[in-house]
Phi, psi and omega in degrees: 000320174304321175299318179295316178298318180292329177295319180295313182294322178303302179305316176309305186303316181297315183296320182289327182296320183270358174067039187287144175280142178256150177083213179211160172202115178236123181259136184236144174222095185251102180302127179087356174282134184281156178296144180147194188274138181236148186233142172249118183239164175230155170287143169209106186063235175269001188239173169239135182235142177290132173253323189211157173208150179206194185240145172267124177285183182283003178254004182076026178249143174204170186220127169254133182210155176198164176280341181247137184300146179282148171294135186288143177163198180256127182243163185242128175258113188256123191245147177286166358263356187243019181065020175301142189220157164226166180252151171224150170273132174252105176247212181275355172269094186249028174233103178204182181232157183224129171236135185199186179229142185302316188285330185223067187303319183281314182304321187262001189296128171230131186246136172233128176088016177209104182297323184301317181291319180308310183292325176296320180279335167300321178289320184291328176292314178303314177304322179295322175296321177297325178293318180301320184285326183278336185296318178293329180291311178297328172297317181294319183295327179291324179286331174295321181296315180298323185286327183212085188293337179269305188260016185289334180293335179272355185287149175298330179296316184294321175298321178294323180289326177300315180300318175304305179302315180299326183289319177296318177301318186293321180295326174300310175303318178296325180294315177298316184300321183291318180300317181302314179296324182274341183221071188287345179254001178296143178301322177300327174295318183294319180299312182299318180292322177297319184284342187284133175272151179298140174282120185273123177288168176293134184298132177290154181271149170283174178303322184275003174095353175281166185241136174293114181289347176273352187307307189300317184292316184301311178299315178296322174296316187288337189244005186308319189259011187301320186266010180264133180264095186287355178268355176260100187285351178306324188295343176286346176256036173227159176290351189281326190286321180295318181300323182286319179298311179300313180300320182293311183285343182236358182225329189278311187264159181299135188270065173230139187308316180302315178299315185292319179298320174306302181295323173304315185291315180297322180294306183304321176297324174296325188278353178301347179289339186224129182293325180293312182293319177303311180300308187290321184295318178300307181299315181294317179291325180291316181295315184295319181278336176297326186252010183296139176269357178270130186303135177096337186282359170296337178298331174292318174300319179295325179292309182299322182289316182296318194264351181227326179272312188281359175255006174081012180278344184272074185296337183275349184259135175283176188298324182291317179294318176297322181297319187286319179294318178300319182291318173305311181297326180291321186287316178296325185300338180282339187237031176285148177299136180103340179273154173292134186289145177298140185284148180228128181235113188219155180278150177272191184287350179257356181097356181284135176284132182245129183254128179300317184285348180274352184291125178261073179218160185293328186221136176237130177254113177271106187251114179257118190215169182227112184300339178267004187273125182304315182290325177297326177292345176270321182276325181306312179298333176291315177303309182300317174299322180290312184303314183297321183282330191236000190297327183277308186293321181260354180075059195237141174227153176245128171248101191264111185257122181276123184259001174254087187288337184283339183247056181295323175298318180295327183293309178300321176296317188297318182301316180291307185300325183258009178053049181283082180275038174250190183276115179252125185220169177207155180223073186302335181257008176054048180285324179275356178057037183299329181295321178283320180293332177250009176057049188259110183241348178205171180223160357273157179232130184245124168249140177247125184243148177271192184294332180266013177063031169276148182280122176269315178206155180212153183056045178253166180275155179309317178301343183269348188306306186299315186294321176303314183291317181294317178298318180296317179300321184292309180298326181288000000 
C-alpha cells in the first residue's frame, strides 16, 4: 500500500512538473451548422452512447470539455437539425481543434493539434477518392449485365472492368499496409488489423493427391483472431470488434452447442488481456445465446453462466443479476438436449401412477398442454394425428401432462371427446416440479425423447415430429 501511495505521488509530481493538461477540450467550428444541441457519442460494441452535449452558436462554433479524460476510441459528433454526423478519434491527446463544413465534413475537415485525426481524415479522403474511381466502373458492369444477363461475366469487357476494380481494391490494401507499418500503435492501425481476415494459403495435398475440402474453413476459423490485439481495449469503442465477434460466433463456426462452447471458451481466454474486451465478450455471448431461437443453443448460455457469472468473474454484474442468471442457468440445465430427461411420476385419469422413464418405446413425446389453451387446441389434434399414424411404425408413446390443475373436468372431457388414447397425467400440487425441470412457462411444449429418455429435441412443432424421429433413426 505504501508503494502504491509513493508511486501515485511520484506520478503526480512528474505530471505537474511537465505541466500536463487534465481532462479534455475539443473546439469545433463547423461552417453551416445550425444553432442547437450537438452531441458527442461513442461506440461500445454494437451500440452508441452519449458522452457529452453542448450548444452550437449561430456561427457553427461549439466546444466539448470536461475535467476527466475520455476513454479512447472512435467518437461521433451528431449535429442539428437532422442528426448529421462525422467521426473523430479520441486518443491520449484530448486537446485539439476541428474546422469543417456541415455539407462536406470529410472533404473540408482540418484538424489542429492531433496527429491521429489528421491521419484518420487523410485515410477517409483517400477512400472517397477510391469510391469516385470505382463508381463509373461498377456502373459499366451493371450495364453489361442488363445487356446480357446470362453471359456477361465471360465477356472481355467485363473481365477488364473486374481488373480495374481489383486494382482499386489493391491500392486500398497497399494504403492500409503502409499505414500499419508507419503507425503500429495508432488506433486506426488496430481497426485495420481487427477488420482484416486471415490470408488462406493453398491447401496441402493428401498422400493420394486429393485436397482436404475443409482446409480453407478450418484455417480461416483457427486464424480468425490472429490480427486482433486483445490487450488494446480501445477497439471495443469502435464499430469493428462487435461485427467481428458476431460474425465468428454466428456464421464462422459450426452452429452446434459443443462447437460454439469450445470456441467461446478459447475466445474468452484471449480477451482476458483487457477487462473491457473480456466484459463485452462474455456479456454478448451469454446474452445472445440465452435468447437464441436455434434449438439447443441454451447450452451455450448455461456454460457461460456457470463458468463466468457463477464463478465471480463477471465483475460488472451485481449480486442480484448474478443470482438471476445463475437461477436461469440451473433451471435450463435440467432440460438440455443430450441429457436424460428428468423423470416424472404422475397419476393418470384413474389415479394410477405413470412413470415417464418406465415407458418401453423407441421414442417418447413429453407433451405439456392445457385443455383451455387456444394454441393447445390447435396443436393437440396434430399430435394426435401423428400418434395414430406412426405410434406402431416408429415406436412412439405420448406422456401428456395437463398443466391446468384447476380445470380437471375440462381436461377429462377433452380427453374423452378427442379420444386421446395415450398416457394422460397431471400433477395438481406440483410435487414433481415439472414446470421448473422442463422450463414450462407457456403451453403447449413438446419434448422428444429417445428410448433411453435422452432429450433429442424440444420446443418443436407437432408437424416436425416425424422428420426428427426419422432423422434420428437414420443417424443411429
